[in-house]
N, CA, C and O atoms as CSV, one atom per row, in Angstrom:
chain,resi,resn,atom,element,x,y,z
A,1,MET,N,N,140.385,18.450,50.065
A,1,MET,CA,C,139.406,17.860,50.955
A,1,MET,C,C,137.990,18.286,50.565
A,1,MET,O,O,137.082,17.459,50.483
A,2,PHE,N,N,137.811,19.599,50.322
A,2,PHE,CA,C,136.494,20.105,49.952
A,2,PHE,C,C,136.010,19.475,48.651
A,2,PHE,O,O,134.833,19.135,48.527
A,3,GLU,N,N,136.914,19.316,47.675
A,3,GLU,CA,C,136.544,18.726,46.389
A,3,GLU,C,C,136.052,17.294,46.574
A,3,GLU,O,O,135.093,16.877,45.925
A,4,LYS,N,N,136.708,16.542,47.457
A,4,LYS,CA,C,136.281,15.171,47.703
A,4,LYS,C,C,134.903,15.149,48.342
A,4,LYS,O,O,134.087,14.285,48.021
A,5,GLN,N,N,134.628,16.090,49.245
A,5,GLN,CA,C,133.312,16.163,49.874
A,5,GLN,C,C,132.229,16.451,48.837
A,5,GLN,O,O,131.156,15.848,48.864
A,6,VAL,N,N,132.518,17.369,47.934
A,6,VAL,CA,C,131.558,17.688,46.879
A,6,VAL,C,C,131.340,16.462,45.992
A,6,VAL,O,O,130.210,16.156,45.612
A,7,GLU,N,N,132.421,15.770,45.670
A,7,GLU,CA,C,132.332,14.571,44.824
A,7,GLU,C,C,131.494,13.486,45.492
A,7,GLU,O,O,130.655,12.863,44.842
A,8,ILE,N,N,131.714,13.255,46.777
A,8,ILE,CA,C,130.944,12.230,47.493
A,8,ILE,C,C,129.464,12.618,47.508
A,8,ILE,O,O,128.602,11.767,47.290
A,9,GLY,N,N,129.169,13.868,47.759
A,9,GLY,CA,C,127.778,14.329,47.729
A,9,GLY,C,C,127.137,14.118,46.368
A,9,GLY,O,O,125.973,13.729,46.271
A,10,TYR,N,N,127.907,14.378,45.319
A,10,TYR,CA,C,127.425,14.182,43.946
A,10,TYR,C,C,127.182,12.695,43.668
A,10,TYR,O,O,126.158,12.320,43.098
A,11,LEU,N,N,128.134,11.860,44.077
A,11,LEU,CA,C,127.992,10.417,43.854
A,11,LEU,C,C,126.846,9.833,44.664
A,11,LEU,O,O,126.236,8.842,44.261
A,12,LEU,N,N,126.555,10.439,45.792
A,12,LEU,CA,C,125.428,9.979,46.608
A,12,LEU,C,C,124.131,10.094,45.817
A,12,LEU,O,O,123.249,9.246,45.943
A,13,ASP,N,N,124.011,11.136,45.004
A,13,ASP,CA,C,122.826,11.288,44.155
A,13,ASP,C,C,122.725,10.163,43.126
A,13,ASP,O,O,121.627,9.709,42.806
A,14,PHE,N,N,123.851,9.722,42.618
A,14,PHE,CA,C,123.859,8.675,41.593
A,14,PHE,C,C,123.705,7.271,42.175
A,14,PHE,O,O,122.917,6.468,41.675
A,15,TYR,N,N,124.443,6.987,43.208
A,15,TYR,CA,C,124.544,5.612,43.694
A,15,TYR,C,C,123.982,5.391,45.093
A,15,TYR,O,O,124.114,4.298,45.644
A,16,GLY,N,N,123.370,6.393,45.664
A,16,GLY,CA,C,122.884,6.290,47.036
A,16,GLY,C,C,121.959,5.115,47.274
A,16,GLY,O,O,121.994,4.504,48.342
A,17,GLU,N,N,121.143,4.795,46.309
A,17,GLU,CA,C,120.191,3.686,46.468
A,17,GLU,C,C,120.887,2.322,46.541
A,17,GLU,O,O,120.279,1.334,46.953
A,18,LEU,N,N,122.146,2.272,46.146
A,18,LEU,CA,C,122.890,1.014,46.215
A,18,LEU,C,C,123.478,0.775,47.606
A,18,LEU,O,O,123.894,-0.339,47.926
A,19,LEU,N,N,123.511,1.811,48.419
A,19,LEU,CA,C,124.032,1.684,49.782
A,19,LEU,C,C,122.948,1.140,50.708
A,19,LEU,O,O,121.759,1.186,50.394
A,20,THR,N,N,123.384,0.624,51.853
A,20,THR,CA,C,122.401,0.243,52.864
A,20,THR,C,C,121.709,1.516,53.344
A,20,THR,O,O,122.249,2.613,53.204
A,21,GLU,N,N,120.536,1.367,53.898
A,21,GLU,CA,C,119.791,2.532,54.371
A,21,GLU,C,C,120.591,3.295,55.432
A,21,GLU,O,O,120.578,4.526,55.453
A,22,ARG,N,N,121.271,2.582,56.294
A,22,ARG,CA,C,122.063,3.227,57.351
A,22,ARG,C,C,123.190,4.069,56.756
A,22,ARG,O,O,123.393,5.213,57.163
A,23,ARG,N,N,123.917,3.510,55.801
A,23,ARG,CA,C,125.015,4.252,55.181
A,23,ARG,C,C,124.501,5.442,54.392
A,23,ARG,O,O,125.092,6.522,54.425
A,24,ARG,N,N,123.403,5.244,53.684
A,24,ARG,CA,C,122.812,6.331,52.902
A,24,ARG,C,C,122.364,7.467,53.840
A,24,ARG,O,O,122.602,8.641,53.558
A,25,THR,N,N,121.723,7.109,54.937
A,25,THR,CA,C,121.271,8.095,55.914
A,25,THR,C,C,122.453,8.856,56.499
A,25,THR,O,O,122.414,10.080,56.622
A,26,LEU,N,N,123.494,8.130,56.854
A,26,LEU,CA,C,124.687,8.734,57.439
A,26,LEU,C,C,125.318,9.743,56.481
A,26,LEU,O,O,125.641,10.862,56.880
A,27,LEU,N,N,125.491,9.351,55.228
A,27,LEU,CA,C,126.082,10.259,54.241
A,27,LEU,C,C,125.180,11.455,53.985
A,27,LEU,O,O,125.660,12.576,53.818
A,28,ASP,N,N,123.891,11.220,53.953
A,28,ASP,CA,C,122.945,12.314,53.743
A,28,ASP,C,C,123.048,13.320,54.887
A,28,ASP,O,O,123.056,14.529,54.657
A,29,MET,N,N,123.125,12.824,56.107
A,29,MET,CA,C,123.248,13.704,57.265
A,29,MET,C,C,124.542,14.526,57.185
A,29,MET,O,O,124.544,15.721,57.480
A,30,TYR,N,N,125.616,13.886,56.793
A,30,TYR,CA,C,126.923,14.533,56.791
A,30,TYR,C,C,127.100,15.492,55.609
A,30,TYR,O,O,127.534,16.630,55.789
A,31,TYR,N,N,126.765,15.030,54.402
A,31,TYR,CA,C,127.039,15.830,53.207
A,31,TYR,C,C,125.891,16.754,52.807
A,31,TYR,O,O,126.138,17.875,52.362
A,32,ASN,N,N,124.655,16.315,52.955
A,32,ASN,CA,C,123.529,17.135,52.506
A,32,ASN,C,C,122.945,17.998,53.614
A,32,ASN,O,O,122.563,19.144,53.377
A,33,GLU,N,N,122.873,17.451,54.827
A,33,GLU,CA,C,122.316,18.218,55.946
A,33,GLU,C,C,123.400,18.957,56.720
A,33,GLU,O,O,123.098,19.735,57.625
A,34,ASP,N,N,124.655,18.718,56.367
A,34,ASP,CA,C,125.805,19.395,56.966
A,34,ASP,C,C,125.852,19.235,58.489
A,34,ASP,O,O,126.174,20.176,59.215
A,35,MET,N,N,125.526,18.029,58.954
A,35,MET,CA,C,125.576,17.749,60.387
A,35,MET,C,C,127.003,17.380,60.782
A,35,MET,O,O,127.743,16.794,59.992
A,36,SER,N,N,127.377,17.724,61.995
A,36,SER,CA,C,128.706,17.391,62.499
A,36,SER,C,C,128.740,15.927,62.943
A,36,SER,O,O,127.701,15.282,63.082
A,37,LEU,N,N,129.946,15.422,63.160
A,37,LEU,CA,C,130.080,14.051,63.656
A,37,LEU,C,C,129.397,13.900,65.009
A,37,LEU,O,O,128.790,12.864,65.283
A,38,SER,N,N,129.488,14.903,65.844
A,38,SER,CA,C,128.834,14.859,67.160
A,38,SER,C,C,127.320,14.776,67.012
A,38,SER,O,O,126.666,13.984,67.691
A,39,GLU,N,N,126.770,15.588,66.129
A,39,GLU,CA,C,125.319,15.561,65.912
A,39,GLU,C,C,124.865,14.213,65.354
A,39,GLU,O,O,123.839,13.674,65.769
A,40,ILE,N,N,125.634,13.680,64.418
A,40,ILE,CA,C,125.298,12.383,63.832
A,40,ILE,C,C,125.392,11.284,64.874
A,40,ILE,O,O,124.503,10.438,64.972
A,41,SER,N,N,126.462,11.292,65.648
A,41,SER,CA,C,126.643,10.247,66.657
A,41,SER,C,C,125.516,10.276,67.681
A,41,SER,O,O,125.059,9.224,68.127
A,42,THR,N,N,125.068,11.460,68.055
A,42,THR,CA,C,123.948,11.577,68.993
A,42,THR,C,C,122.663,11.061,68.358
A,42,THR,O,O,121.916,10.307,68.982
A,43,ALA,N,N,122.407,11.466,67.120
A,43,ALA,CA,C,121.175,11.066,66.436
A,43,ALA,C,C,121.096,9.559,66.209
A,43,ALA,O,O,120.015,8.973,66.270
A,44,LEU,N,N,122.235,8.941,65.950
A,44,LEU,CA,C,122.245,7.510,65.632
A,44,LEU,C,C,122.718,6.629,66.791
A,44,LEU,O,O,122.833,5.411,66.650
A,45,SER,N,N,122.987,7.249,67.918
A,45,SER,CA,C,123.439,6.522,69.114
A,45,SER,C,C,124.699,5.696,68.848
A,45,SER,O,O,124.772,4.517,69.196
A,46,ILE,N,N,125.684,6.338,68.227
A,46,ILE,CA,C,126.981,5.712,68.001
A,46,ILE,C,C,128.059,6.704,68.432
A,46,ILE,O,O,127.761,7.866,68.707
A,47,THR,N,N,129.286,6.257,68.490
A,47,THR,CA,C,130.368,7.160,68.857
A,47,THR,C,C,130.731,8.055,67.674
A,47,THR,O,O,130.401,7.760,66.526
A,48,ARG,N,N,131.416,9.151,67.980
A,48,ARG,CA,C,131.901,10.033,66.909
A,48,ARG,C,C,132.842,9.266,65.992
A,48,ARG,O,O,132.782,9.407,64.771
A,49,GLN,N,N,133.712,8.454,66.584
A,49,GLN,CA,C,134.653,7.649,65.802
A,49,GLN,C,C,133.897,6.662,64.909
A,49,GLN,O,O,134.263,6.450,63.753
A,50,GLY,N,N,132.849,6.070,65.456
A,50,GLY,CA,C,132.028,5.148,64.666
A,50,GLY,C,C,131.369,5.841,63.495
A,50,GLY,O,O,131.301,5.296,62.393
A,51,ALA,N,N,130.883,7.050,63.740
A,51,ALA,CA,C,130.264,7.822,62.659
A,51,ALA,C,C,131.292,8.148,61.592
A,51,ALA,O,O,131.019,8.003,60.401
A,52,ARG,N,N,132.472,8.588,62.009
A,52,ARG,CA,C,133.532,8.929,61.049
A,52,ARG,C,C,133.923,7.731,60.204
A,52,ARG,O,O,134.079,7.848,58.988
A,53,GLU,N,N,134.081,6.579,60.845
A,53,GLU,CA,C,134.472,5.365,60.112
A,53,GLU,C,C,133.398,4.936,59.128
A,53,GLU,O,O,133.709,4.541,58.004
A,54,LEU,N,N,132.140,5.009,59.538
A,54,LEU,CA,C,131.047,4.630,58.629
A,54,LEU,C,C,130.953,5.592,57.441
A,54,LEU,O,O,130.691,5.170,56.314
A,55,ILE,N,N,131.165,6.872,57.698
A,55,ILE,CA,C,131.147,7.857,56.609
A,55,ILE,C,C,132.273,7.564,55.632
A,55,ILE,O,O,132.072,7.610,54.418
A,56,LYS,N,N,133.445,7.267,56.148
A,56,LYS,CA,C,134.605,6.945,55.299
A,56,LYS,C,C,134.323,5.701,54.458
A,56,LYS,O,O,134.560,5.707,53.250
A,57,LYS,N,N,133.818,4.636,55.084
A,57,LYS,CA,C,133.538,3.393,54.357
A,57,LYS,C,C,132.458,3.591,53.299
A,57,LYS,O,O,132.582,3.092,52.180
A,58,ALA,N,N,131.407,4.315,53.650
A,58,ALA,CA,C,130.322,4.542,52.692
A,58,ALA,C,C,130.807,5.406,51.526
A,58,ALA,O,O,130.438,5.163,50.377
A,59,GLY,N,N,131.630,6.413,51.819
A,59,GLY,CA,C,132.201,7.251,50.761
A,59,GLY,C,C,133.092,6.445,49.837
A,59,GLY,O,O,133.047,6.611,48.618
A,60,ASP,N,N,133.903,5.569,50.419
A,60,ASP,CA,C,134.765,4.699,49.613
A,60,ASP,C,C,133.936,3.776,48.729
A,60,ASP,O,O,134.311,3.489,47.592
A,61,GLU,N,N,132.808,3.316,49.261
A,61,GLU,CA,C,131.928,2.449,48.479
A,61,GLU,C,C,131.374,3.199,47.264
A,61,GLU,O,O,131.310,2.645,46.167
A,62,LEU,N,N,130.978,4.448,47.461
A,62,LEU,CA,C,130.490,5.260,46.340
A,62,LEU,C,C,131.578,5.471,45.291
A,62,LEU,O,O,131.317,5.396,44.091
A,63,LEU,N,N,132.792,5.733,45.751
A,63,LEU,CA,C,133.914,5.916,44.822
A,63,LEU,C,C,134.186,4.636,44.027
A,63,LEU,O,O,134.539,4.706,42.849
A,64,GLN,N,N,134.026,3.477,44.654
A,64,GLN,CA,C,134.208,2.208,43.944
A,64,GLN,C,C,133.120,2.013,42.887
A,64,GLN,O,O,133.404,1.553,41.781
A,65,TYR,N,N,131.884,2.360,43.223
A,65,TYR,CA,C,130.810,2.264,42.232
A,65,TYR,C,C,131.126,3.127,41.016
A,65,TYR,O,O,130.961,2.697,39.874
A,66,GLU,N,N,131.582,4.349,41.278
A,66,GLU,CA,C,131.902,5.246,40.169
A,66,GLU,C,C,133.072,4.717,39.357
A,66,GLU,O,O,133.072,4.813,38.129
A,67,GLU,N,N,134.058,4.165,40.026
A,67,GLU,CA,C,135.219,3.611,39.316
A,67,GLU,C,C,134.791,2.472,38.390
A,67,GLU,O,O,135.295,2.355,37.273
A,68,LYS,N,N,133.869,1.638,38.849
A,68,LYS,CA,C,133.436,0.485,38.059
A,68,LYS,C,C,132.391,0.845,37.012
A,68,LYS,O,O,132.433,0.329,35.896
A,69,LEU,N,N,131.455,1.723,37.357
A,69,LEU,CA,C,130.334,2.011,36.466
A,69,LEU,C,C,130.498,3.302,35.660
A,69,LEU,O,O,130.088,3.367,34.501
A,70,GLY,N,N,131.082,4.308,36.259
A,70,GLY,CA,C,131.335,5.571,35.561
A,70,GLY,C,C,130.105,6.360,35.168
A,70,GLY,O,O,130.189,7.203,34.274
A,71,ALA,N,N,128.967,6.122,35.798
A,71,ALA,CA,C,127.730,6.808,35.416
A,71,ALA,C,C,127.807,8.311,35.649
A,71,ALA,O,O,127.340,9.086,34.814
A,72,ALA,N,N,128.382,8.735,36.758
A,72,ALA,CA,C,128.470,10.169,37.052
A,72,ALA,C,C,129.384,10.869,36.046
A,72,ALA,O,O,129.077,11.969,35.585
A,73,ARG,N,N,130.497,10.237,35.709
A,73,ARG,CA,C,131.418,10.809,34.723
A,73,ARG,C,C,130.728,10.928,33.361
A,73,ARG,O,O,130.846,11.953,32.689
A,74,LYS,N,N,130.017,9.888,32.961
A,74,LYS,CA,C,129.316,9.911,31.673
A,74,LYS,C,C,128.239,10.996,31.657
A,74,LYS,O,O,128.052,11.690,30.657
A,75,PHE,N,N,127.537,11.128,32.777
A,75,PHE,CA,C,126.509,12.157,32.877
A,75,PHE,C,C,127.130,13.546,32.702
A,75,PHE,O,O,126.600,14.378,31.966
A,76,ARG,N,N,128.245,13.790,33.376
A,76,ARG,CA,C,128.919,15.082,33.259
A,76,ARG,C,C,129.351,15.353,31.824
A,76,ARG,O,O,129.223,16.477,31.339
A,77,GLU,N,N,129.860,14.331,31.144
A,77,GLU,CA,C,130.292,14.499,29.759
A,77,GLU,C,C,129.116,14.827,28.844
A,77,GLU,O,O,129.215,15.716,27.999
A,78,ILE,N,N,128.016,14.119,29.010
A,78,ILE,CA,C,126.826,14.366,28.193
A,78,ILE,C,C,126.294,15.766,28.460
A,78,ILE,O,O,125.946,16.491,27.529
A,79,GLU,N,N,126.232,16.144,29.729
A,79,GLU,CA,C,125.747,17.477,30.094
A,79,GLU,C,C,126.638,18.562,29.495
A,79,GLU,O,O,126.139,19.570,28.995
A,80,SER,N,N,127.939,18.360,29.545
A,80,SER,CA,C,128.884,19.337,28.991
A,80,SER,C,C,128.711,19.477,27.481
A,80,SER,O,O,128.691,20.590,26.956
A,81,CYS,N,N,128.588,18.356,26.788
A,81,CYS,CA,C,128.403,18.389,25.329
A,81,CYS,C,C,127.082,19.054,24.955
A,81,CYS,O,O,127.025,19.838,24.008
A,82,ALA,N,N,126.036,18.747,25.690
A,82,ALA,CA,C,124.728,19.345,25.406
A,82,ALA,C,C,124.767,20.847,25.645
A,82,ALA,O,O,124.184,21.617,24.883
A,83,GLU,N,N,125.453,21.260,26.704
A,83,GLU,CA,C,125.573,22.693,27.001
A,83,GLU,C,C,126.336,23.411,25.892
A,83,GLU,O,O,125.944,24.502,25.476
A,84,LYS,N,N,127.421,22.809,25.411
A,84,LYS,CA,C,128.194,23.411,24.325
A,84,LYS,C,C,127.368,23.493,23.049
A,84,LYS,O,O,127.370,24.521,22.371
A,85,ALA,N,N,126.665,22.420,22.719
A,85,ALA,CA,C,125.846,22.401,21.509
A,85,ALA,C,C,124.755,23.458,21.583
A,85,ALA,O,O,124.483,24.157,20.607
A,86,GLU,N,N,124.140,23.565,22.745
A,86,GLU,CA,C,123.086,24.558,22.933
A,86,GLU,C,C,123.635,25.978,22.740
A,86,GLU,O,O,122.970,26.836,22.159
A,87,GLY,N,N,124.848,26.211,23.230
A,87,GLY,CA,C,125.462,27.525,23.091
A,87,GLY,C,C,125.850,27.872,21.664
A,87,GLY,O,O,125.913,29.051,21.315
A,88,LEU,N,N,126.108,26.878,20.837
A,88,LEU,CA,C,126.528,27.110,19.459
A,88,LEU,C,C,125.362,27.349,18.508
A,88,LEU,O,O,125.540,27.906,17.425
A,89,LEU,N,N,124.191,26.933,18.910
A,89,LEU,CA,C,123.043,27.018,18.015
A,89,LEU,C,C,122.279,28.320,18.176
A,89,LEU,O,O,122.191,28.869,19.274
A,90,PRO,N,N,121.725,28.811,17.070
A,90,PRO,CA,C,120.837,29.971,17.200
A,90,PRO,C,C,119.519,29.504,17.826
A,90,PRO,O,O,119.199,28.315,17.815
A,91,ASP,N,N,118.770,30.450,18.365
A,91,ASP,CA,C,117.469,30.082,18.935
A,91,ASP,C,C,116.634,29.402,17.864
A,91,ASP,O,O,116.622,29.813,16.704
A,92,GLY,N,N,115.950,28.370,18.270
A,92,GLY,CA,C,115.113,27.639,17.335
A,92,GLY,C,C,114.714,26.295,17.899
A,92,GLY,O,O,114.891,26.012,19.084
A,93,GLU,N,N,114.173,25.478,17.022
A,93,GLU,CA,C,113.624,24.182,17.413
A,93,GLU,C,C,114.691,23.226,17.958
A,93,GLU,O,O,114.456,22.543,18.954
A,94,VAL,N,N,115.841,23.175,17.322
A,94,VAL,CA,C,116.897,22.257,17.755
A,94,VAL,C,C,117.441,22.677,19.117
A,94,VAL,O,O,117.677,21.832,19.980
A,95,LYS,N,N,117.637,23.952,19.309
A,95,LYS,CA,C,118.134,24.451,20.586
A,95,LYS,C,C,117.126,24.135,21.698
A,95,LYS,O,O,117.514,23.731,22.794
A,96,GLU,N,N,115.860,24.317,21.416
A,96,GLU,CA,C,114.823,24.002,22.411
A,96,GLU,C,C,114.799,22.503,22.707
A,96,GLU,O,O,114.579,22.102,23.850
A,97,LEU,N,N,115.019,21.692,21.710
A,97,LEU,CA,C,115.075,20.239,21.902
A,97,LEU,C,C,116.244,19.862,22.812
A,97,LEU,O,O,116.097,19.003,23.681
A,98,ILE,N,N,117.381,20.483,22.624
A,98,ILE,CA,C,118.547,20.225,23.477
A,98,ILE,C,C,118.241,20.642,24.914
A,98,ILE,O,O,118.614,19.941,25.855
A,99,ARG,N,N,117.570,21.767,25.089
A,99,ARG,CA,C,117.183,22.205,26.441
A,99,ARG,C,C,116.295,21.160,27.112
A,99,ARG,O,O,116.477,20.842,28.288
A,100,LYS,N,N,115.340,20.633,26.362
A,100,LYS,CA,C,114.436,19.619,26.923
A,100,LYS,C,C,115.205,18.353,27.290
A,100,LYS,O,O,114.950,17.750,28.332
A,101,ILE,N,N,116.131,17.955,26.448
A,101,ILE,CA,C,116.945,16.761,26.732
A,101,ILE,C,C,117.736,16.985,28.020
A,101,ILE,O,O,117.790,16.101,28.875
A,102,ARG,N,N,118.345,18.153,28.163
A,102,ARG,CA,C,119.127,18.457,29.371
A,102,ARG,C,C,118.236,18.419,30.611
A,102,ARG,O,O,118.654,17.923,31.658
A,103,GLN,N,N,117.033,18.929,30.504
A,103,GLN,CA,C,116.107,18.893,31.642
A,103,GLN,C,C,115.743,17.464,32.004
A,103,GLN,O,O,115.666,17.114,33.182
A,104,GLU,N,N,115.520,16.645,30.993
A,104,GLU,CA,C,115.140,15.248,31.235
A,104,GLU,C,C,116.251,14.447,31.897
A,104,GLU,O,O,115.987,13.641,32.789
A,105,ILE,N,N,117.481,14.659,31.473
A,105,ILE,CA,C,118.568,13.869,32.052
A,105,ILE,C,C,118.880,14.332,33.477
A,105,ILE,O,O,119.475,13.576,34.245
A,106,LYS,N,N,118.494,15.543,33.841
A,106,LYS,CA,C,118.701,16.017,35.202
A,106,LYS,C,C,117.637,15.491,36.160
A,106,LYS,O,O,117.870,15.401,37.366
A,107,SER,N,N,116.484,15.149,35.626
A,107,SER,CA,C,115.396,14.708,36.523
A,107,SER,C,C,115.369,13.210,36.704
A,107,SER,O,O,114.517,12.691,37.425
């Protein structure tokens, strides 16, 4: 369960702009601000059950985006390869270039 929560939070960074503002806000409140269903339902004037269902649907939507596009998976692979390459190289110009590339892809 915890792993899925972390994954949804991660995917929100990648695909959040593709969600409606309401769904994006709801997921942000739940995963990033760590608000409870009760707090969310009060803030958005919906029931706890309504909040839970919207969070589930929005999370499923993010998982579908990742399944179809794979951007988060590709990013992780590139980051992993860059980290390994950086670790194998002695200090120098190429290693510094890899560090800069890693910084750029994170921003």
